[in-house]
RODO-2510 file (C-alpha; in nm, 4 decimals, decimal comma):
residues 67
     n   res          X          Y          Z
     1     m    14,9319    13,3924    13,7414
     2     k    15,0505    13,2769    13,9901
     3     k    15,1190    12,8698    14,0733
     4     d    14,9149    12,6468    14,2071
     5     t    15,1622    12,4385    14,4487
     6     s    14,8359    12,3130    14,7119
     7     k    14,9527    11,9645    14,6320
     8     r    15,3248    11,9639    14,6212
     9     d    15,3655    12,1582    14,9988
    10     i    15,1266    11,8383    15,1762
    11     f    15,4760    11,6661    15,1638
    12     t    15,6382    11,9832    15,4378
    13     k    15,3139    11,9324    15,6584
    14     i    15,2318    11,5601    15,6981
    15     n    15,4219    11,3119    15,9022
    16     i    15,5772    11,1297    15,6339
    17     e    15,7627    10,8552    15,7596
    18     e    15,4859    10,5689    15,6602
    19     y    15,5305    10,6604    15,3581
    20     k    15,8555    10,6061    15,2043
    21     g    15,9658    10,4565    14,9483
    22     k    15,6089    10,3940    14,8803
    23     w    15,3788    10,4948    14,6022
    24     v    15,1361    10,7306    14,7229
    25     a    14,8118    10,9689    14,5534
    26     i    14,6690    11,2660    14,6769
    27     c    14,3108    11,4637    14,5666
    28     e    14,2615    11,7996    14,6103
    29     t    14,5322    11,8657    14,9328
    30     d    14,4961    11,4654    15,0449
    31     i    14,6808    11,1479    15,0137
    32     v    14,3761    10,9170    14,9870
    33     c    14,5851    10,5733    14,9392
    34     y    14,9564    10,4642    14,8671
    35     g    15,1216    10,1302    14,8321
    36     e    15,4815     9,9141    14,6614
    37     n    15,2872     9,9243    14,2723
    38     a    15,2360    10,3001    14,1187
    39     k    14,9782    10,1174    13,9012
    40     k    14,7353    10,0413    14,1487
    41     t    14,8241    10,2608    14,4172
    42     f    14,6690    10,4996    14,0676
    43     e    14,3425    10,2562    14,0651
    44     e    14,2725    10,2413    14,3496
    45     a    14,2737    10,6786    14,4235
    46     q    14,0177    10,6876    14,0366
    47     k    13,8091    10,4685    14,3166
    48     k    13,8096    10,7059    14,5320
    49     c    13,7764    11,0297    14,3611
    50     k    13,6679    11,0001    14,0772
    51     n    13,6858    11,3249    13,8352
    52     k    13,9170    11,4587    13,9744
    53     k    14,2469    11,4993    13,9221
    54     i    14,4954    11,2822    14,0821
    55     i    14,8691    11,3306    14,1180
    56     i    15,1053    10,9997    14,1559
    57     a    15,4553    11,0895    14,3790
    58     r    15,7232    10,8028    14,5260
    59     v    15,8445    10,9862    14,9043
    60     p    16,1940    10,9011    14,9173
    61     e    16,3819    10,6017    15,0983
    62     e    16,5656    10,7885    15,4187
    63     g    16,8840    10,9061    15,2602
    64     t    16,7712    11,0150    14,9180
    65     m    16,9442    11,3530    14,8260
    66     i    16,6405    11,5491    14,6407
    67     y    16,8275    11,8666    14,4445
***
């Protein structure tokens, strides 16, 4: 069974400079909103993406290494 990596791959396809250190909400394959607070970002995304799966992720700040 093939994994769906489309939501994770969004970070390799966009310029994330403006999102550094912020929470982003991904609906389908688009970032629909972002902010400083995860809960508020998720609630805003729920309003925009009714009945759709939403993924919340924090974009690392500059100098952060992910292994």
